[in-house]
N, C-alpha and C positions, 0 to 999 in steps of 0.2 A: 720232265724227261726222267725215265727210269732205266734200269738195266736188265730187269727180269731175274735178278738174284733176290729171292725172298728172304726178308729179314726176320719175320715172325709169323706165327699163325694165331690169329685172334678168333673170337667167337662173337656171333651176332647176339646183341643184348635185346634189341627191340627193332621192329620194322613198322614205324608209324607211317601214316599215309604220306607219300612223297618224301620219305626220309629213311635214314638208317642209323642205328646206334650200335657200335661195336666195342669190344674190349681191345685194348692195346697194351703193350708192355708198360709196366708201372714207371720205368725209367724214361720213357719217351715224353718229351715236352713239346706238344704241338701248338702252333700259333693259329688263330683263326685266319682263314684265307690261304693257308698253305695246302699243298697237294699231297695226297696219299693214294697209292694204288691199292685197291681192294679187289682181290681176285682179278687183277690186271686192269681194272677200270679206274681211271684217274678221277678222284673225287676231291672236292674242296672242303676243308674242315670248317664247319659252321659253329662248332663249339667243342670244348674238350675239358677234361678234368683228370684227376689221377686214375689211370687205367681205363679211360673211356674216351671215345670221340664220336661226334654226331655230324651227319652229313645230310644235305638235301640231295635228292635223286630226281633229275629231270625226267619228263616223260620220254624224251629221246633216248637217254641213257637206259632207262628201264626197258624200253622196247628192243634195244640192240644187245643187251647183256643179260646174263643170268642173275643179276642182282634182284630182279623181280621175283625170283624163285626162293630167295633166302628166307629162313625162318629163325626164330629165336633158338640159339644153340648151334646153328650152322657154323662150321669152321671156315675161316677165310684167310687167304694168303695176303700178307701185308708187306709193302715196300715204301719207304719214304723216298721223296724226290732226290735225284742225283745232285750232290753238291759239286760246285765248280772245283776242278782239280782232283776230284776223287777218281779212283781206278774204275774203269769200265769193264766189269768182269763178265757180263753177258753180251747183250747187243742193245742197240738203240730201241727203246720201247717208249711209246708216247702215252700209253694208257687210253688211247682212243680205240676202243674195241670195234672190230669189223663185224662181229656177229657171234653166234653161238654154234658150236660144232659138237656133234654127238660122239661120245667114247664108244667105239665098237668093241674093243677087247683090250684086256691087260693080262699079260702072261709073264711068268718068270723066265729069264734067259740068262744063265750064268749068274753073275753078281748083280744083274740089273732087272728092271721090269720094262718090258717092251709094250708100249701102248699103240693101238691102232685107232686113228681118229678119222671121222668122215671128212671128205674133201668138199667144202661148201662152194656154192656158186661164186665165181669170180676169184677163186683161190689163186694167190700168187706164191707159188712154192718152187724151189729149186733143190735138187739133191745136195745135201750137206749145207743147205741154207738155214736161216733162223726163223723161228716162229715163237710167239708167246702164247702159252695156254694157261688160263687162269693166272696170268702174270708171270709165269715161269719161262725163262729163256731156254729153249730147247733146239736141238739140231734135228733137222728133218732128213729122213731117208725112206726108201721103199715107197716112193710115190707111185700111185696107180691112178686110174681114171676116177676112182671113187673114194680113195683113202690115202693116208700117209702114215708113217710110223715115226716114233721117237723112243730112244732108250733113256730110261730114268735111272740114274745111279743111286746107290743106297742112301747117300746123304740127302739127296733131293727128295726121295721117296719118304724118308723118315721125318723130314723137316718142312714138309708142305702139306696142304690139305688134299693134295692129289690122291693120296692113299685111301681117302674115304669115299672117292667116287667109284660108282659101280658102272659096268657096261650099260649103255642106254642113257647115262647121265650126260648133262650138257656142260661144256667148257666155254669160257670166253676165249675167243681167238683174235689175235692181232697179227696180221701179216707184216713182214719186215718193211719198215718205212722206206728203206733204200730201194727195195724192189718195187714199191708203189710208185715212187717218182721215176724210176727207170721205165716202167711200163707206160706211165703218163707221157714221158718225153719221147718215147720211141715213135718213129715215123711209121704211118700205116704201110709204107712201102717196104719196110724192113721185116721180112718174113723169115721163117726158119730155112726155107729153101734158098732165099737170097744169101743168108749168112753162110750156108753150106757151100753154095757155089763160089763164094768169095774166100773160102778157106778158114772161116772162123771155127768150124768144128767138122 
């Protein structure tokens, strides 16, 4: 479990077949078998040493995420797993990526950068709800039939790999786990019209 609060930006050192080697902060001591979110994808540490970590990447993970597109030198967002009792600063992020979404645009707006991201098939988004993009916990707004927006504050822009992505580039996207379970549990008979008729909005 993660929070979507990025701790560091590492760099890809190598991309062997079925694997990934990245640089990590020198102070981090990772144990084999522990989880690390790399651009929002939960990976299991297969080996580590000072300033480096190695992972196996399954075909399923490669097919669902942008990890397959990484090259030596690519920057990656890193977050260690949430410790019990730690503050939850973002939202519940599992690291189980739902797919890849394309960045449509990024523009300066006041003190922030507003990004517009394509709305993928099966998107579970609500106005002012949460989404994780490349592992970053963001608040959604401006939802349309084809896209949604999120505002990136200066700290996030300067301290994540998001600033290196250009329009047309792909982002790992994970929809809010609470929204997924709510959608799964909803009865087929509960429609927008039903809720409106019964005074829910």
